[in-house]
LUMMIBA-387124 format. One record per residue: residue in one letter; x, y, z of N, C-alpha, C, O in turn. Coordinates in steps of 0.2 Angstrom, whole numbers, plus 5000, padded with zeros to 4 digits. Layout:
! LUMMIBA-387124
AXYZXYZXYZXYZ...
***
This chain:
! LUMMIBA-387124
M500449945000500050005000500450065000500950065004A500350114996500650174996500750215002500250215006R501250245003501350285010500850345010500750385005R500550355015500050405016500450475018500950475021D500050525017500350595019500250595026499950555029A500650645029500650655036499950675039499850665045E499550715035498950735037498450675038498450635034R498150675044497750625046497050625042496850675041L496750565041496150555039495650585044495650555049K495150625042494550645046493950605044493850585039I493550595049492950545049492350585051492350615056G491850575046491250615047490650565047490750505045F490050585049489450545049488850595046488850645047Q488450565041487850595038487250585042487050525043D486850635044486250625047485650615042485750645037P485150575044484550565039484150635038483850645033T484250685043483950745043483150745042482850775038R482850695046482150685046481950675053482350665057P481250685054480950675060481150605063481150555059P481150595070481150645075481750685076482250655075H481650745077482250785078482650765085483250765085R482350735089482650705095483150655094483750655097L483050615088483550565087484150595084484750575085S484150655080484650685077485150715083485750715083Q484750745088485150765094485550715097486150725099I485250655098485550605102486150575098486750575100V486050565091486650535087487150595086487750575086A486950655085487550705085487950715091488550725091R487650705097487950715103488450655104488950655107L488150595102488650535102489250545097489750525099A489050565091489650585087490150635089490750625088D489850675093490350725096490750695102491350705102R490450655106490850625111491250565109491850555112L491050535103491550485100492050505096492450475093R492050575096492650615092492650605085493150595081F492050595082491950605075492150675073492050725077D492450685067492650755065492150795062492150855063S491650765060491150805056490450775056490350705057Y489950815056489250785056488850825051488850885051W488450795046488250825040487450815039487150765042F487150865036486450865036486250875028486550915024L485750825026485550825019485050895018484850925022D485050905011484550965009484150935004484250944998H483550915006483050885001482350905002482150915008F481950924997481250934998480850864998480350865002M481150814995480750754994481250694994481850714993G481050634995481550584995481650554988481550584983V481750484988481850454981481450404980481550364975V480950394984480450334983479850354979479450404981P479650334973479050354970478450344974478450294978P477950384973477350374977477050314976476950284970G476750284981476450214981476950154983476750104983M477550174983478050114984478350104991478650054992W478150154995478450155002477950105006477450125008S478250045007477849995011478349945013478949945012S478149895017478549845020478749805015479249765016D478449805009478749765003479449785001479849754998L479449855001480149884999480649885005481249865004T480449895011480849895017480449885023479949915024Q480649845028480349845034480349915038480049925043A480849955036480850025039480250065038480050105042A479850045033479150075032478650065038478150105038R478850015042478350005048478450055053478050065057V479050085053479150135059479250205056479250255060I479450215049479550285046478850295042478750265037R478550345044477850355041477950375033477550355029S478450425032478550445025479250455023479650475028P479450435017480150445015480250515013480850525011D479750555013479850625010479850675015479850735014E479950665022479950715027480650735028481050685030F480850795027481550815028481550885032481150925030F481950895037482050955040482451005035482850985031D482451075037482851125034483551115037483651115043P484051105033484751085035485051145039485451135044F484851205037485151265040484951275047485251285051V484251265048483951265054484251205059484351215065S484351145056484551095059485251105062485451085068V485751135058486351145060486351195066486751185071G485951245066485951295071485751255078485951265083A485251215077484951175083485451125086485551125092I485751095081486251045084486951075086487251055090G487051135083487651165085487651195092488151195095A487051205095486951225102487051165106487151175112R487051105104487051045108487751005107487750955110T488151035103488850995102489351045104489251105104K489951025105490551065107491051065102491351115101R491251005099491851005095491750985088492151005083V491250945086491150915080491050965075490551015076R491250965069491151015064490450995060490250935060L490051045058489351035056489351055049489551115047G489051015044489051035037488351015034487950985037I488251045028487651035024487850995018488351015015S487550945017487750895011487250875007486850825008V487050915002487250985001486651024998486150994996T486751094999486251134996486351154989486951134987D485951184986486051204979486051284978485751314983T486151304972486151384971485651404967485651454964V485051364966484451384963483951394967483551444966R483851354972483251374977483351434981482851464984L484051444983484151504987484651554984485051534980H484551614985484951674982485651664985485651654991P486151684982486851674985486951724991487251714995A486551784991486651824997486251795003486551805008W485751765002485451725007485851675010485951665016I486151635006486651575008487251605011487451585016A487451665009488051695012487951715019488351705023R487351745020487151775027487051715031487251715037A486651665029486551605033487151565035487251545041A487651565030488251525032488651565037488951535041L488651635036489051675041488751665048489051665053T488051665048487651655055487851595058488051595064L487851535054488051475057488751465059488951435064Q489151505055489851505057489951535064490351515068H489551595065489651625072489351585077489651575083T488751555076488351515081488751455083488651425089T489151425078489451365080490251375082490651325083K490351435082491051465084491551435079492051405081G491451435072491851415067491851345065492251325061R491351305067491251235065490851225059490751165057F490651275056490151255050490551255044491051285042I490251205039490551195033489951195028489451165029L490051245023489451255018489551205012490051215008G489151155011489151105006488751135000488151145002I488951134994488551164989488651114982489151094981G488051104979488151074973487751114967487451164969A487751084961487351124956486651114956486251154954G486451054959485651044960485450984957485750954953E484850954959484550894957483850914955483550954958R483650874949483050894946482450884951481950924951E482550834956481950824960481850884965481250894967N482350924967482250974971482051044967481951094970L482051034961481951094956481351094952480851134953E481351054947480751054942480051044945479651074943P479951004950479250994953479051064956478451064957Y479551104958479351164961479451224957479451284959G479451214950479451264946480051304945480151354942L480651274947481251294946481651264940481551204939S482051304937482351284931483051234932483351254937A483151184929483751144929484251154924484651114922D484151214921484651234915485251264918485251304922R485751254915486451284916486651284923486851334926L486551234926486651224934487351234936487451274941A487851214932488551224934488751294933489051314938S488551324928488751394927488451444933488751484935R487751424935487451464940487751454947487851494951C488051384948488351374954489051414955489151444960A489351414949490051454949489951524951490251554955E489451554947489251624948489051634955489151684958S488651594958488351604965488951604970488951644975I489451554969489951554974490351624973490651644978A490451644967490851704966490451764970490751804973V489851764969489451814973489551814980489651864984M489451754983489551744990490251764993490351804998R490751744989491451764991491551844990491851874995L491251874985491251944985490851984991491152024994L490351954993489951984999490351975005490352015010W490651915006491051905012491751945012492051955017S491951975006492552005006492552075008493052105009S491952105008491952175009491352195014490852175013R491552245019490952265023490552325019490052335021D490852355014490552405010490152375005490152315003P489652415003489152394997489652374991490152404989V489352324987489752294981489252294975488652294976D489552294970489152284963489452224960489952204961F488952194956489152134952488652124946488052134947E488952114941488552104935488752034932489252024929G488251994932488351924930487851904925487351934924E487851834923487351804919486651794923486151794920F486751774929486151754933485951804939485451804941F486451844941486351884947486651954945487151964942T486352004948486552074947486452104954485952104957L487052134957487052174963487152244962487652264958R486852284965486952364964486952394971486452394974G487552404974487552424981487352384986487052394991A487452314985487252264990487752264995488352254994S487452255001487952255007487752195012487152175013L488352165014488252115019488752135024489352105024A488652175029489052195034489352145039489852155042L488952095040489152045045489752015043489851995037R490252005047490951985045491051915047490751885052P491451875044491551805045491851795052492251845055Y491751745056491951725062492751725062492951685058L493051755067493751765067494051775060494651755059Q493751815056493951845050494151785045494551795040R493851725046493951675041493251655038492751635041P493151665031492551645028492351575029492851535030P491751555029491551485029491851445024491851465018P492151385025492351345020491751315015491251305018I491951315009491451295004491651225001492251224998W491251175002491451114999490951094994490351104994I491251074988490851074982490650994980491150954980A490050984979489850914977489950904969489450924966A490550884967490650884960490750814958491150774961M490450794952490550724949490750734942491250694940G490450774938490650784931491250834930491450874934P491450834924492050884922491950954924492450984926R491350984922491251054923491251064931491651114933M490951024935490951044942491651024945491851064950L492050984942492650964945493151024944493551044948A493051064938493451124937493251174941493651214943I492551184942492351234947492651224954492751274958T492651164956492951144963493651164963493851194968G494051154958494751174958494851254958495251274961R494351284955494451364955494151394961494451444963Y493651364964493251404969493251364976493051394981G493351294976493151264982493651254987494251264986D493451254993493951234999493951165000494451135004G493451124998493451054999493051024993492651054990W493150964992492750924987492350864991492550834995L491650864989491250824992490850774987490250784987P491150734984490750684980490450634983490550614989H489950594980489650534983490050474980490550484977W489850414982490250354980490450354973490050374969Q491050334972491350314966491950264967492150264972S492150234962492750194962493350224964493350284963V493850194967494450224969494750254963495050304963E494750214957495050244951494750304949495150354947R494150304949493750374947493950424951493950484949Y493950414958494050464963494750494962494850554962R495250444961495950474959495950514953496250574953A495650494948495650534942495350604942495550654940S494750604946494350664947494750714951494750774950L495150684956495550734961496050764957496250814958Q496350724952496950754948496650814943496950864942Q496050804941495650854937495550914941495750974939I495350904948495250964952495951004953495951064953R496450964955497050994956497351034950497751084951A497251004944497451034938497151104937497451154935A496451104939496051164938496251214943496251274942A496451194949496751234954497351274952497451334953R497851234949498451264947498351314942498651364941D497851294937497751344931497451404934497551464931A497051404940496751464943497251504947497051554950G497851474948498351504952498251494959498551524964R497951434961497851414968498251354970498551324966D498351354976498751294979498251234979497751234983P498351184975497951124975497851094982497351064984A498451094986498351064993497951104998497751075003A497651164996497151195000496451174999496051195003I496351124995495751094994495651024997496050984996T495251025002495150955006494750905002494150915000P495050855000494750794996494250755001494550725005G493650765000493150725004492850675000492950664994L492350635004491950585001491450565005491550545011V490750565002490250535006490150465004490050444998L490350415008490350345007489750305010489650295016T489250295005488650255007488850185008489050155004C488750155014488950095016488450055020487950075022V488649985020488249935024488749905029489249875026V488649905035489149885040488849845046488349875048D489149795048488949755054489449715056490049705053G489349675062489849635065490049575061490549545061R489549555056489649495052489549515045489049545043H489949485040489849505033489249475030488849505026D488949415032488349385030487749435032487249435028E487749465037487249505039487149565035486649595033C487749595032487749645027487449625021487149665018H487549565019487249535013486549535013486149545009A486249515019485549515020485249585019484749585017A485649635022485349705021485349725013484949755011L485949705010486049715003485449684999485249714993E485149635001484649594997483949634997483449614994S483949685001483249725002483049754996483549784992P482449754994482249794988482449864988482549894983A482449894994482549964995483249984992483350034989L483749934994484449944991484449934984484949964981K484049894981484049894974483749954971484049984965L483249984974483050054972483550104972483750144968A483950104978484450154979485050144974485350194972A485150084972485650064967485550104960485950124956L484850114958484750144952484950224953484950254947L485050244958485250314959485950334958486150394958H486350274957487050284955487050304947486650274944D487550344945487550354938487750294934488050244936S487750304927487850254923488650234923488850174921V489050284924489750274925489950224930490350184930A489650234936489750194942489450124940489850074942W488950114937488750054935489250014930489349954931R489450054925489950024921490550004925490849944924E490750044930491350024934491249964938491649924940A490549954940490349894944490249834939490049784942G490349844933490249784928489549774925489449724923G489149824926488449824924488249874919488649914917S487649874916487349924912486749954915486349914917H486750014916486150044920485550034916485450044911P485050004920484349994917484050054915483550054911L484250114917483850174915484250214909484150274908G484750184907485150204901485850224902486050244908E486250224897486950234897487150304898487650324900Q486650354897486750424899486450444905486450504907F486150404909485850424915486350444920486850414922R486150504923486650534928486450524935486650554940G486050474937485950454943485450504947484950524944I485550514953485050554957484950624954484450654955V485450644950485450714947484850714943484450774942D484650664939484150664934483450634937482950634934F483450594943482950554945482450604949482550634954V481750604946481250634949480750584951480350564947P480650564957480250504959479550514958479150464957T479250584958478550594957478350594950477750594948R478850584945478750584938478850514935478950514929V478950464939479150394936478550354938478250354944S478450304934477950244936478250194941478750174939P477950184946478150124951478250064947478750024948A477850044942477949984938478549984934478949934934D478750044931479350054928479950044932480450014931V479950074938480450074943480550004946481149974946K480049964947480049894949480349854944480749804945A480249864938480549834932481249844932481649794930A481449904933482149924933482549894939483149864938M482149884945482449854951482649784949483049754952D482149754946482249674944482849664940483149614939K483149724937483749714932484349734936484949734933V484349744943484949754947485249694948485049654953P485849674945486149604947486549614954486649664956W486549554957486849544963487649574963487849604968D487949554958488649574957488749654957489149674960V488249684954488349754954488149784961488449834963L487649754964487449784970487949774975488149814979H488349714975488849694979489449744978489849754983T489549764972490149814971489949884972490349924975L489349904971489149974972489149994979489350054981Y489049954984489049974991489549944995489649884996P490049984997490549965002490249935008489749965011H490449865010490049835015490449785018491049765016G490249765024490649715028490749725035490349775038T491249695038491349705045491749775046491949805041P491849795052492249865053492949855050493149905046E493249795050493949795047493849795040494349825037Q493349765037493349765030493149835027493449855022L492749865030492549935028493149985029493250025025A493549975034494150015035494650005029494950055027D494649945027495149925021494849965015495249985011R494249965014493950005008494150075009494350105004V494050105015494250175016494950185014495150245011R495350145016496050155015496250165008496750195006G495850125004495950134996495850204994496250224990Y495350234997495250304995495750354998495950404995E495950335004496450375007497050375003497350425002D497250315001497850314996497750354990498250374987A497150354988496950394981496950474983496850514978G497050494989497050564991496450584995496550644997C495950544997495450565001495750585008496150555011R495450645011495650665018495150675022495250695028H494450665020493950665025493350625022493050645017V493250565025492750525023492150535028492150535034I491550535024490950545028490450485027490250475021F490350445032489950385031489150395031488950435035E488850375026488150375026487950295027487950255022N487750285033487650215034486850195033486450215036I486750155028486150135026485950065028485450035025T486250035032486149965034485449955037485049905035A485250005041484549995043483950005038483449985039V484150035033483650045027483549975024482949955023G484049935024483949865021483649815027483349775025K483949825033483749785038483749825045484149835048P483149855046483049895052483249865059483449905063S483249795060483449765066484149775067484349765073K484549795062485249805063485449875065486049895064A484949925066485149995067485650005072486150035071L485549975078486049985084486649955083487149985084S486649885081487249855080487649885074488349885074S487349905069487749935064488050005066488550015064F487650045070487950105072488550085076489050125076A488550035081489150015085489649995080490250015081A489549955075490049935070490349995066490949995065L489950045065490250105062490750145067491250165064G490550145073490950175078491650135078492150165079K491650065078492250025078492650045072493250045072T492350055066492650065060493050135061493650135059A492750185064493050245065493650235070494250265068R493650195075494150185079494750145076495350165077I494650105071495150065067495550115063496150115063L495150165060495450215055495850265059496450285057R495650275065496050325069496650295072497150325072R496650225073497250195076497750195071498350195072D497550195064498050195059498350265057498750265053R498050315060498250385058498950395061499150365066P499350425057500050445059500050495064499550535065A500550495068500550545074500650615071500950625066T500250665074500250735072500550775077500650835076
***
């Protein structure tokens, strides 16, 4: 295995960001006490399950979760959880720059940076159709809009005096945001980039990179693109933190993880990976070779019958490859592969309980053990 850099790998956890809020409070405080480095909140208007499909036939979790479409506002959630934690960093994974004006995001980010005493991370992506089109918002030219929005935010953070800006999407005339960054450090912006355009934007504007699951080889190549874009922009590539949201299934026994993987719900979730991920897993995406995964998926506009037919085409080998899974030791081994590819901040999205709700507690304990194994491997700092 290649020698790692001296910088230690940081470990985060992603919250479901759904009712009951009390559960988020408990888990976030546990993450704080267990010395997780970060805790992240989703930003969705709706879930990914087509209407009429949420039942115990899809997952036994439907017996205890009333709706898959209930989500809290992540900005409010960060503020609430920030008041109950002390050291863990809190992030949004991720908002977009279509639903909210960049001046609003800039002010909210500064507010959370102050209320958390510098622990807030602003995660931003170009946007997903399910959060836009059903609500009358355009999904056109999302990458360009994202880049311009970040430029507007950085401009507002840079000056206490009124500023002007003339762009393709936004115009400012004497716009003022007098609130200053906490300790004079602007909130870090981590960008959820998967395609070439967003990777280039990450290199030009991002403080961190926050993709979802992809193969180690794709991760390494994408990170090289980001660093090349940073150099072209006159930036230090090392100033960009390479992160990764790792959707995983973990438990004390490998066969228990296989039982969770066999859930129809995880077959549905597999359809939300893009066609590139499917090809890398040795399969052909049932929704087409140009399908971009969750970016293109609008659950309220698809037929449950068509989705079920696509789920029936999810091979076991692809499912087995798409989801890092196994015991804590096995999951830690998978993470080390990404660490060697350059990852410096892994964020676990533990979906074991989606496939097998009875494993919720044991899986959380196994994830804690995974974190301990990874920390044990860290070089001294």
